[in-house]
N, C-alpha and C positions, 0 to 999 in steps of 0.2 A: 715449483717456482712460486705459484700463488699462496702455498700454505707457509709462507715465511712467518716467523714468530713476530716480527715487527712490521708495522704498515708502513713506517717511515724509518729509513736507515741511511744516515748521512756519515760519510767517512772523508775526512781531511779536506773539506769544502774551502775553496780559495776564491776570493774576488777581489781583483786588483784593478784599480782604474789609472789610466795613464794620465798624469798631470804634467802640463807643459812647464818647462823651466828654462827660460832664456828663448833664443830664436829657434833652435832645432833640437833642444834637449827635452826629454821626457823621463819623468820618475814614476814608479809605481806607487800609488796609494794603496796600501794594504787594509782595505775596508774589513775584509774577512780573510783570516790567515790561519787555515788548518782547523776548521771546526768539525767536530764529530759528535753526533748524538743520535739516539733513536727514540721512536715513539710507537707504543702498541696500539692495536685497534681500540677505539673508544677511550683513549688515555688523553690527558691534557699536560703538555709540557710547557711550564712558564719560562720565558726568557728574559731576563732583567739585566739592567746595566745603565749606566749614565748615558745622556744624549751623545750621539756620535761615536758609540762603541761599535756599531755595526749590526745591531738587532734587526732593523728593517732590512738591511742589505741581505741578511741570511734568508728572511722570508721570501724577498723578491727573487733572489737567486734560485731557491728551490723551485719556484714556479716558472723559471726561465724568462721572467721579465728582464733579468740581467743574464748575459751568457756567462757561466762560470769559468773562471781562469783555471781551476784544477779541482781535483777531488771527484768523488762520486756520489750520486743520491739514488737509492733504490726504493721504489714505491711497490709495496706488496711483492718484494722479491724481484721486481723488474727494473733493470737499469734505465733510468731516465735519460734520453738523448734528445737532440735536436729533431730527430726522425719521428720518435714516437710521442713527443709531448702533446701534440694536437689531439691524439687519441686519449691521452691520460687527463686532459684538462678538465674532463667532465668529473673526474673523481678528486680533483684537487681545485679548491677555490681560495679566494682571499677577501677578507673584510678590511677596507683601508681605514687609515687613521682619521682622516678629515671628511666628515659626512657632508661638508659644504662643497668641496671641490671634486668629490669622487663620482657625483651623480651629474648626469647631462641636464642642464637647466631647460633645454628645448623638448625634452621627452617627458610624457605622463608617467606616473607610477606604474601604470599597467605595462607600458612599453619598456621601462627600465627593467622590470622583473621578468618581462617576457622575452627580453633579447637573447639571454642564454638558451631558452627554449627554442628560438628561431634559428640561432647559430647552429645548434646541434640537432635541429630537426626532430624535437621530441614530441611534437603535437600532431595528431591525425586530422584535427578540424579547428575551426575558429572557437566553436563551443568548448572543445577539449582544452584549448589554450586558455580561454577565459576561466574555465573551472579550476585549472592548476594555478593560475595566478591569484584567484580569490582563496584558495586553499592556503597557498604560501603567506599571503597577507594576514590570514586569520591566525596562522602558526606563530607569527611574530607580533601579533596584537594590533594589527592595523584593521580599520573598517572597510567594507566593500565600497562605500562612497568615496574613499580616498583614491580609487584607482584612476579617476579621470584628472586628478590634481597634478600640479607640477611640484617639483622638489622645493623651490623657493617658499612655498605655502606652508612648509612644515617646521617644527622645531628641530633642534639638533639630535634629540633623542629618537624622534620619529624618522629622521633622515637615516640615522644609522639602522634603523629596523628595516628601512626599505633596502639598504646595502646587504644587510644580512639575508633578507628574502631573496635577493638576486643571487647571493652566493649559494643558497640552498636550493635554487630552482632546478639545477641539474643532478640533484641528490648526491652530493660528493660524500667521500668517506674521510676527507682530511681537509681542514680549513686553517690558512694562516690568518690569525687575528692580530693585525698590526696596530697595536695601541688603540683599540676600538672604543675605549671610553675616556680617553685622555682629553677629548675636545668637549666632553659633556659635563653637566652640573653633577654634583655629588649625589643628589637624590635620584637622578637619572641613571647615573652609573651603576647603582644597586639594582635598578629594574633591568638594565641590559645584561648585567652579569647574571642574575637569576635566570634571564631567558636563555643566555648561552648554556647554562646548566640544565635547564629543562629540555632544551633541543638535544643536547647530548644524551640524556636519558631516553628520549623518545626515539631518536634516530641512530644513536651509536656512533656518532661522528667523532673523529679525533681533532685536537686542536694544538697548533703551536701559538700560544698566547704571549704576544710580545707586549711588554709594558715596562714602565720604570717605577711603578708604585708596588712596593713589596706587599703591602697588606691585601691589595686586589689579587696579586698573583698567587699568594698563599692561600687565599679563600677559594679560588677556582682550580688551582694546579694539583696534580697528583705528584709530579716532580718539578724541580726548579733547576734551571741552568743560569749561572751567573756569568756575564760577559764583560771583559774589560779589554779595550783596544783590539778588537778583532779576533780575540781568543775566549774560549771558554775557560774560566778559572776554577770553577767548582760546579758539580751536579750532585744532587741528593734528593731524596724524598722530601716533599714539602715540609712537613713537620720537623723532620730531623735537621734540615737546613735552618729552619727557625730556631731551634733549640740548641744545637750544636754545631755552629758554623766553624769551618776549619781555616778558610783562606782569609787573610787580613783585610782584603778588599770587601769581601761578604760581611766580615765583623763591622766595618765602618758603615756599610749600607744599612744593615740592621740597627745600627746604634742611632740612626738618623730617623727611624720610624716612630711616630709620636705614640706615647703610651697613655691610655686613658685614665689609669689610676695615678693621681697626683704624688702619693707617697713612693710607688715604684719609679715614676719619672724623675723624681728628685734624687732617688739613689742610684738611678742608672748613669753611666758613664758615657758621654758623647765622645765618640772617636773622630777628631778633626784631622783629615788628611792635609798634610803640608805640601806645598809645591803646586805646580801646574801640571795639567794632563799633558804629556808629550805629544808632539805632532805625529800623526800616522805616516807622514812622509819622512820623518827623521826619528825612527824608533831607537830607544836606547838598547844597548847590547844586553843579552841575557834576558832576564825577566822584565816585561814592560812595565810592571807595577813597582819595581825596585826604587825608583826615584821618589816615590811617595810613602814607601813602606817602612814602618818603625823597626821591622825585623830583618831588613836587608843586610847581607853579608857580601864578601867578595865572591862567593860561589854564585851568587844571584846574578852577578854582572857577567860571568863567564859562560853561563849555560842557561838555555831556556827550559823551565820546569815543565814536565809533562803531566797530563792528568793520570793520576794513579789511584787505585782502588784502596781507600782506608777502612774497608770493612762495610758489609751491608750495602753494597753498591753506591757508597758515598765517595765520590771522586773529587780529588783536589789537586791543583797545580802549583805546589809550594814546597820548597825544601826545608824551610824553618818551622812550619807549623804541622 
């Protein structure tokens, strides 16, 4: 069971939220609708897509912060359920998007980082606890004198480091990074991303790296999954997805990435998507992207395209491309 090829194996994950319509009626908002992917030990899978496509919901549902509507999630070969999630929490952690609201303002840095150690009873004495906390702070680039300060006394980048140290406290094998650099300045983003890479090399931890910045995701990820309205529409090796995108939505995302070379930038064609993003409450029939897709046909309206392997593990959900 523990010798599974994949550390994280997700099959047909669904997360529907009941939305009240009228006095007595409820409709399901399909935030995540049949998502499947896997992550090997020590690997980084980037998850990209525009705001509201369900990226964060995937991460939170995996860690049982939301109870999944359907599908299954196996961690190291073991099926994750409500019964065993408490035991597995030590091995799965999350770094939240907003370093300003994810840290308790009434706790010192030492208590924030030490809380997981206390909850899981990992320390034998006060001295052991203090030693572990200082080691974690050093690991993420914080000084020992920061331990007695409060979160509001730090910059955004330093707060995110505190959040990362808290996630690392229980020595996890898998971390969900929910847009961990989107609230930070560009110069600080580079430092935090480099730190994530260094920690991965030192500790062998696997990441689900959620972001909407394709340049950041391409830099840190081994593979990239592209999400649109609750479904994954393409998965491929990071370099291959960047050089040979297959899905029309991925093409439009990549066309929006700034190119540092002025000549190449002028020669490149920006793909502007027409129309509005459909409401997750009232999804179009067939392919959800067809209302904005320049290649859509009648077939796209009748059937939902499934992820199919186009060779070399490059998966795409499109009939026409």
